[in-house]
C-alpha positions in Angstrom: -30.7 23.7 25.7 -28.6 26.5 24.1 -30.5 28.0 21.1 -27.6 26.7 19.3 -27.9 23.3 20.1 -31.5 22.9 19.2 -31.1 24.2 15.6 -28.6 22.8 13.0 -27.9 26.1 11.6 -26.5 25.2 8.6 -29.5 27.2 7.4 -28.5 30.8 8.4 -24.9 30.3 6.3 -26.0 28.1 3.4 -29.2 29.8 1.5 -32.1 27.6 1.0 -30.0 24.7 2.5 -33.0 22.5 4.7 -32.1 22.5 8.6 -33.7 19.2 8.1 -33.4 16.2 6.1 -35.7 13.5 4.7 -33.6 10.6 5.3 -33.9 7.0 3.0 -35.7 4.4 5.1 -34.2 1.6 2.7 -30.1 -0.4 3.5 -27.0 0.7 2.0 -27.5 -1.6 -1.0 -30.8 0.1 -2.0 -29.5 3.3 -1.4 -26.9 2.6 -4.4 -29.5 0.8 -6.3 -31.6 3.6 -6.1 -29.1 5.7 -7.7 -28.0 3.0 -10.7 -31.7 2.6 -11.7 -31.1 6.4 -12.2 -27.9 6.6 -13.5 -26.9 3.1 -15.0 -24.5 4.3 -17.3 -22.6 6.2 -15.2 -19.2 5.6 -14.3 -19.7 4.2 -10.1 -16.0 4.0 -9.9 -12.9 3.8 -11.1 -9.7 1.5 -10.4 -6.0 1.7 -11.9 -7.2 2.8 -15.0 -10.2 0.2 -15.2 -13.6 1.8 -15.1 -17.4 0.6 -13.6 -20.4 1.6 -14.6 -23.9 1.7 -11.9 -25.1 -0.9 -13.8 -22.2 -3.1 -14.0 -21.6 -2.4 -10.0 -25.1 -4.1 -9.2 -24.6 -7.1 -11.2 -21.5 -7.9 -9.6 -22.6 -7.2 -6.0 -25.5 -9.5 -7.1 -23.6 -11.8 -8.1 -21.3 -12.0 -4.9 -24.8 -11.6 -2.9 -25.6 -15.0 -4.6 -22.2 -16.7 -3.9 -22.7 -15.5 -0.5 -25.8 -17.1 0.0 -24.7 -20.6 -1.3 -21.4 -20.7 0.9 -24.2 -20.5 4.3 -23.9 -16.4 4.8 -27.3 -15.9 6.7 -29.1 -12.9 8.0 -27.1 -11.5 11.1 -23.8 -13.1 9.5 -20.8 -11.4 10.3 -18.4 -11.1 7.2 -14.3 -10.0 7.7 -13.3 -7.5 4.7 -9.6 -7.1 5.0 -8.8 -5.3 1.7 -7.9 -2.2 0.4 -9.7 0.2 -1.9 -10.1 -2.4 -4.4 -13.4 -3.4 -6.8 -13.6 -6.9 -4.7 -13.8 -4.9 -1.5 -16.6 -2.7 -2.8 -18.8 -5.5 -4.4 -18.9 -7.8 -1.2 -19.0 -5.0 1.2 -22.4 -4.1 -0.6 -23.3 -8.0 -1.1 -23.0 -8.7 2.9 -25.5 -6.3 3.6 -28.2 -7.4 0.5 -28.2 -11.0 1.9 -28.9 -8.9 5.6 -25.0 -9.9 7.1 -22.9 -7.5 8.8 -19.7 -6.5 7.5 -16.6 -6.2 10.0 -14.3 -4.1 8.5 -10.7 -4.5 9.5 -7.0 -3.0 8.4 -5.5 -5.8 5.6 -1.9 -5.2 7.4 -3.4 -5.6 11.3 -0.7 -7.7 13.1 -1.8 -11.3 13.4 -3.0 -11.1 17.0 -5.2 -8.1 15.9 -6.7 -10.0 13.5 -7.3 -12.9 16.0 -9.0 -10.5 18.3 -11.1 -9.1 15.0 -12.7 -12.2 14.0 -13.8 -13.9 17.4 -14.7 -10.3 18.8 -17.4 -9.6 16.0 -17.7 -14.0 15.5 -17.2 -13.6 11.9 -18.0 -16.9 10.1 -16.2 -15.6 6.9 -13.5 -13.6 5.8 -12.5 -12.1 2.7 -8.7 -10.6 2.1 -5.9 -10.7 -0.7 -3.7 -13.1 -1.4 -1.0 -10.9 0.0 -2.6 -11.6 3.5 -3.1 -14.8 3.2 -0.8 -16.7 5.6 -1.3 -14.1 8.3 -5.0 -15.9 8.4 -4.0 -19.2 7.9 -1.5 -18.8 10.8 -4.5 -18.0 13.5 -7.5 -19.2 11.5 -7.5 -22.3 13.9 -8.2 -19.9 16.8 -11.7 -18.2 15.2 -14.8 -19.7 14.2 -14.3 -18.7 10.3 -15.7 -21.7 8.4 -14.7 -19.9 4.8 -11.5 -18.1 4.1 -11.9 -16.3 0.3 -9.0 -14.9 -1.3 -9.1 -11.8 -3.9 -6.0 -10.7 -5.9 -5.6 -7.0 -7.2 -4.5 -8.9 -10.5 -8.2 -10.1 -10.9 -9.3 -6.4 -11.0 -7.3 -5.2 -13.8 -7.6 -4.5 -17.4 -4.9 -6.9 -19.6 -2.5 -4.5 -20.2 -1.9 -2.9 -16.7 -2.2 -6.9 -15.6 0.8 -8.0 -17.0 2.8 -4.9 -15.6 1.4 -5.9 -12.8 2.6 -9.3 -12.3 6.5 -8.4 -13.5 6.3 -6.0 -10.3 4.2 -6.0 -7.0 2.9 -9.7 -8.4 6.0 -11.1 -8.3 6.3 -10.3 -4.2 3.6 -11.7 -3.6 4.1 -15.3 -1.5 2.3 -18.5 -3.2 -0.5 -19.8 -1.5 -0.3 -23.5 -1.7 -2.5 -25.3 -4.0 -4.4 -27.4 -1.9 -4.9 -24.7 0.6 -8.2 -24.5 2.3 -9.7 -20.9 0.9 -12.1 -20.1 -1.8 -10.8 -18.1 -4.6 -12.3 -15.2 -5.6 -13.6 -16.5 -9.3 -14.4 -19.6 -8.0 -16.4 -17.9 -4.9 -18.3 -15.6 -7.6 -19.1 -18.6 -9.7 -20.5 -20.3 -6.7 -23.8 -17.9 -7.6 -25.0 -20.0 -10.6 -26.1 -22.3 -7.6 -28.7 -19.9 -5.3 -31.7 -19.4 -7.7 -34.1 -17.7 -5.3 -34.6 -15.7 -2.1 -30.9 -14.2 -1.8 -31.8 -10.7 -1.4 -33.1 -9.6 2.0 -34.1 -6.0 3.1 -32.8 -4.8 6.1 -34.7 -2.2 7.8 -33.2 1.4 8.5 -32.7 1.0 12.1 -30.5 -2.5 11.5 -27.1 -3.4 11.9 -25.0 -3.1 9.3 -21.1 -2.6 9.5 -18.6 -2.9 12.6 -16.0 -0.6 12.9 -13.1 -0.4 15.4 -12.2 2.2 18.1 -10.6 2.5 21.4 -14.0 4.3 22.7 -13.0 6.6 25.9 -11.0 4.3 27.6 -8.4 3.3 24.6 -9.3 -0.6 24.7 -10.2 -1.6 21.2 -14.0 -2.2 20.3 -16.3 -2.8 17.5 -19.0 0.2 17.2 -22.1 -1.1 15.5 -23.5 0.8 12.9 -26.7 0.7 11.0 -28.0 1.4 7.4 -29.5 4.8 8.5 -26.0 5.4 10.4 -24.6 5.8 6.6 -27.4 6.8 4.3 -27.8 9.9 6.9 -24.2 10.4 6.6 -24.1 10.8 2.5 -27.0 12.8 2.8 -25.7 15.5 5.6 -22.7 15.8 3.4 -24.4 16.3 0.1 -26.5 18.5 1.6 -23.5 20.5 3.0 -22.1 20.7 -0.3 -24.4 22.3 -2.7 -22.0 22.2 -5.4 -22.0 18.7 -5.9 -23.6 17.1 -9.1 -24.2 13.4 -9.9 -21.2 12.0 -12.0 -18.5 14.2 -9.7 -15.1 12.7 -9.0 -14.2 11.9 -5.1 -10.5 10.3 -4.9 -10.8 7.6 -2.9 -7.6 7.3 -0.9 -8.7 6.8 2.5 -9.2 3.4 3.8 -12.3 1.5 3.8 -12.1 0.0 7.1 -12.2 4.0 8.6 -15.0 5.7 8.7 -13.9 8.7 6.7 -13.1 6.4 3.7 -16.1 4.2 4.0 -18.7 6.6 4.8 -17.1 9.8 3.1 -15.4 8.8 0.0 -17.2 5.3 -1.1 -21.0 5.1 0.5 -21.6 8.8 0.1 -20.4 9.0 -3.3 -22.3 5.5 -4.8 -25.3 6.8 -2.3 -25.6 10.4 -4.3 -24.1 9.3 -7.7 -20.6 10.6 -7.4 -17.7 8.9 -8.8 -15.0 7.4 -6.4 -11.3 6.8 -8.2 -10.1 4.0 -6.1 -6.5 4.2 -4.7 -5.5 0.6 -3.2 -2.1 2.1 -1.8 -1.3 5.7 -0.7 1.5 7.3 -2.3 1.8 11.0 -2.3 2.9 10.5 -6.0 -0.3 7.8 -6.9 -2.3 10.6 -5.3 -1.0 13.7 -6.8 -1.2 11.6 -10.3 -4.8 10.2 -9.6 -6.1 13.8 -8.9 -4.8 14.9 -12.5 -5.5 12.5 -14.3 -8.9 12.2 -13.4 -9.2 16.2 -12.9 -10.9 15.1 -9.6 -13.8 17.5 -8.1 -13.4 16.6 -4.5 -10.7 15.3 -2.3 -10.5 14.1 1.6 -7.8 13.1 3.6 -5.8 13.2 6.7 -3.3 16.1 7.4 -0.2 14.0 6.8 -1.4 13.0 3.3 -1.8 17.4 2.5 1.7 17.5 4.0 3.1 15.0 1.4 1.0 16.8 -1.6 3.0 20.0 -0.8 6.4 18.5 -1.0 5.6 16.7 -4.5 7.1 17.9 -8.0 4.7 16.0 -9.9 2.1 19.1 -9.2 4.6 22.0 -10.0 2.0 24.0 -12.4 -0.8 21.8 -12.4 -4.2 23.2 -12.7 -6.1 22.4 -10.0 -9.5 24.4 -11.0 -11.3 21.4 -10.9 -11.8 21.3 -7.3 -14.5 21.7 -5.8 -14.3 20.7 -2.4 -10.9 20.0 -0.4 -11.9 18.3 2.9 -9.7 17.6 6.0 -10.3 15.3 9.2 -8.9 12.4 11.3 -7.0 14.7 13.1 -6.4 18.5 13.9 -5.3 20.7 11.0 -3.0 23.0 12.2 -3.4 26.8 11.4 -0.3 26.4 9.7 -0.6 23.4 7.5 -3.9 25.0 6.4 -2.2 28.4 5.1 0.2 26.7 3.4 -2.7 24.1 1.5 -4.9 27.3 1.0 -1.7 29.2 -0.6 -0.9 25.6 -2.5 -4.2 25.9 -3.8 -4.4 28.8 -5.4 -1.1 28.6 -6.8 -2.3 25.8 -8.7 -5.6 28.0 -10.1 -7.9 26.2 -7.5 -11.0 28.5 -6.7 -11.4 26.8 -3.1 -9.9 26.6 0.5 -9.4 23.6 2.5 -12.6 22.7 4.8 -11.9 21.2 8.4 -13.9 18.8 9.2 -14.5 16.8 12.8 -16.1 13.5 14.1 -15.8 10.5 15.5 -16.2 7.0 14.4 -18.8 6.6 17.2 -21.2 8.6 14.3 -19.2 6.8 11.5 -16.8 9.9 10.7 -17.4 13.2 9.9 -20.6 15.4 12.0 -19.3 18.8 11.6 -17.9 20.6 8.5 -16.6 24.0 7.5 -19.0 25.5 5.5 -17.7 26.4 1.9 -17.4 30.5 2.0 -17.3 30.9 5.6 -13.9 30.3 7.7 -13.0 30.9 10.9 -9.4 30.8 12.4 -9.0 27.4 14.2 -12.9 26.0 14.2 -13.6 22.7 12.9 -17.1 24.3 11.4 -20.7 23.8 12.1 -22.9 20.3 12.6 -24.2 18.8 9.8 -28.0 19.1 9.3 -29.9 17.2 11.9 -26.8 16.7 14.2 -26.4 18.8 17.3 -23.3 19.5 19.3 -23.1 21.0 22.9 -20.1 21.6 25.4 -20.7 20.0 28.6 -18.7 20.3 31.9 -16.7 16.8 31.3 -19.0 13.8 32.5 -21.9 15.4 33.0 -24.9 16.9 31.3 -24.0 20.5 32.5 -23.8 22.8 29.3 -21.5 25.4 29.6 -21.7 28.9 28.1 -20.5 30.2 24.6 -16.5 30.3 24.3 -15.9 28.3 27.8 -13.9 24.4 27.3 -15.6 21.5 28.3 -16.4 18.1 26.6 -17.9 18.2 23.1 -21.0 16.0 22.9 -22.8 15.0 19.6 -26.3 13.8 18.7 -27.9 13.0 15.6 -29.0 10.0 13.4 -25.3 8.9 12.6 -24.6 8.1 16.7 -23.9 4.1 16.7 -26.0 1.6 18.0 -23.7 -0.2 20.9 -19.9 -1.0 21.4 -20.3 -4.4 20.7 -20.1 -7.2 24.0 -19.8 -4.1 25.8 -22.9 -2.9 27.5 -21.1 -0.6 30.6 -19.0 1.4 28.3 -22.2 1.8 25.7 -24.2 3.1 28.4 -21.1 5.1 29.3 -20.8 6.6 26.4 -24.4 7.0 24.8 -26.6 8.9 27.0 -30.1 10.2 26.8 -30.9 13.4 28.2 -33.9 15.8 29.4 -33.9 17.0 25.4 -35.0 13.5 24.2 -32.1 13.0 22.7 -29.3 10.7 22.6 -25.7 11.7 23.3 -22.5 10.5 22.4 -19.5 11.7 25.2 -16.5 12.0 22.8 -13.8 12.5 25.4 -12.6 15.9 23.4 -12.7 18.6 24.7 -13.6 22.1 22.6 -15.9 25.1 22.3 -18.8 26.6 20.6 -19.0 30.9 20.0 -22.4 32.2 19.5 -22.5 31.3 16.0 -22.1 27.9 16.5 -18.8 27.3 15.3 -17.0 24.6 17.1 -13.6 24.7 17.9 -11.8 21.3 19.2 -9.2 22.0 21.9 -7.9 18.7 22.1 -8.4 15.1 23.5 -9.4 14.2 27.3 -8.8 10.6 26.6 -4.8 9.3 26.2 -4.8 8.7 22.4 -2.1 9.3 19.2 -2.9 10.0 16.0 -0.3 8.9 13.4 -1.0 9.8 9.6 -4.6 10.1 11.0 -4.9 6.2 12.6 -6.2 6.2 16.1 -3.2 4.7 18.4 -3.9 3.8 21.9 -1.0 3.7 24.6 -2.2 1.1 26.9 -2.6 -1.8 24.0 1.2 -1.1 23.3 2.4 -0.9 26.7 0.2 -4.1 27.6 1.9 -5.7 24.6 5.7 -4.5 25.8 4.6 -5.6 29.2 4.3 -8.8 28.2 7.6 -9.8 27.1 10.0 -11.7 29.3 12.4 -8.7 29.5 10.2 -6.0 30.1 9.3 -4.4 33.9 7.1 -1.7 32.8 6.4 0.6 29.8 5.2 3.4 29.0 4.3 4.8 25.2 3.8 8.6 24.0 3.1 10.3 20.9 6.0 12.5 19.5 5.7 15.0 17.2 6.6 14.5 13.4 6.4 16.8 10.8 5.3 14.7 8.3 2.7 11.9 10.4 1.9 14.3 12.7 2.7 12.0 15.7 4.7 9.0 16.1 5.3 6.2 18.5 7.7 6.5 21.4 8.2 3.5 24.0 10.2 4.2 27.2 11.1 0.8 28.9 12.0 -0.4 32.3 13.9 -3.8 31.6 14.0 -6.6 34.3 16.9 -6.4 36.7 19.6 -8.2 35.1 18.7 -7.3 31.6 21.1 -5.7 29.3 20.0 -2.5 28.1 21.3 -3.0 24.5 20.6 -3.1 20.8 19.9 -7.0 21.0 17.4 -6.4 23.7 16.0 -3.4 22.0 15.5 -5.9 18.6 14.3 -8.5 21.0 11.3 -6.2 22.0 10.8 -4.9 18.6 10.0 -8.4 17.1 7.7 -9.5 19.7 5.8 -6.4 19.0 5.6 -6.9 15.3 3.8 -9.9 16.1 0.6 -8.0 17.5 1.0 -4.2 16.4 0.2 -2.6 13.2 3.0 -1.3 11.3 1.4 2.0 11.5 1.5 1.7 15.4 4.9 0.3 15.5 7.1 2.0 17.7 9.5 4.4 16.3 12.3 4.1 18.7 12.4 2.0 22.3 14.7 4.1 25.0 15.7 2.2 28.3 15.3 3.7 31.3 16.2 3.3 35.1 13.5 4.0 36.5 10.1 5.7 35.4 8.5 9.5 36.6 5.3 8.6 38.6 2.3 10.3 39.4 1.7 11.0 43.0 -0.6 7.6 43.1 1.9 5.9 41.7 1.0 5.7 38.1 3.6 6.6 35.3 3.6 10.1 34.3 3.3 9.8 30.9 3.1 13.4 30.5 6.3 14.2 32.4 8.1 11.7 29.8 5.9 13.9 26.8 7.7 17.1 28.4 11.4 16.0 28.4 10.5 14.5 24.8 9.7 17.8 23.7 12.4 19.5 25.2 14.5 17.0 24.0 13.6 17.8 20.3 13.7 21.9 20.4 17.2 21.4 22.2 18.1 19.4 19.2 16.7 22.2 16.4 18.0 25.1 18.2 
């Protein structure tokens, strides 16, 4: 092993930062409970103008946990949480942990068939979602093992003045749920806690499974990633160790979603387990993001490049003072050198004393495991590994380590490495490999280099994947859905560069003989896709082709289609 992979080099650049941290040995709930004991009256989070203290947070979590026990949730049971960033989602997440369950985190905007897959893959017995998503769940519920469906509403978490305005605007758009619907309303659910008198608290071990997040892994097929209490607690301690300017009470703008490792791990659990204050944003718009930064004088903001690209264009930021910022983090996708320059200039013009810091990670390690130091930037670098996290560059698929500067596959090891891919021992064994150094390494499928100071440089993805607004989209999955349509003979999906989303999805389709290549056919196929594909992954266009370019072995040459599309875009701009 190179010297640089044998240690974590933060100490060399961060003064007194330890290379090794002593990690909390309890559950995620217990990590938050410790903070609540220390700072009971401190605000844990704000939601649409309403603040909740740490003391109140623990009370609500314990009430929720008792209610879960009352409806029969046992240790090891899976509970699906399909929620935006709102108080009920926070309570449920930690309550599931408190009773020894496993939280299955999914995107509330997922298509019906995706929700069905997530429920069955996790074997969830209970699900919680918002009233506006009830009908999607009800349509597929009979195909799952879900016994209890808990329905929450944003209005229930609002102060009275805000609630009145909400019901006159957003609330009016929500389709009514039948009075006899087989669901438990949130308020009724919480009242069930009165019927639980004892033994609702479980004390999970650090290495016990706690959370399921989803990723395509190295093959592009959606899999549940099983993560432990220690994975999340270690991440929280690492993030704070890499940001010594953090103080309890500092505000983090939590706009990244709960079902994403970045949002759940960094914006929520890191803050709540370390004494921070989360500003919850249930639905991201550039305008709401800008407004909350100013209103709450946020100290930390985290987001994907798309979010920052949008922020640059918001007139509401004109003349505003951002000197409150201590950290600006970018992850989820590569931050281009040009966008970083623009953002750094924007921050300086708004009196911020910090620059954007790029990070890198995978869902297999919860999220970020590498970050640019606060005072030392190298152009094009994604930074240094966190304390106790090791990165090395090898010949793809092997354990042969490459010299500094040479491109190869990025491997990760450390306390945030996942337990396994659920129900997929073959790919787990392919992705998690124990080396002679005694460490278990994640084979990321990403390509990069490392310099002699330990700084890592991301070069590209070995696996086929589209990243749009920070979401990972796997072309093979969309192609399978397209190919299932009776009019489609063959399809190919690619990512097309986009100034705002970074990439957007385009589909190429070869129709069955006799099918008309017209707008009506396109709409039929689009309607078919909407039933199984989330909004963020939907193709923005379908282009019909009489035939597809092929590789020497007869596969569709998707790279050829990507080249053709790039040439077409360049020609259109010329």
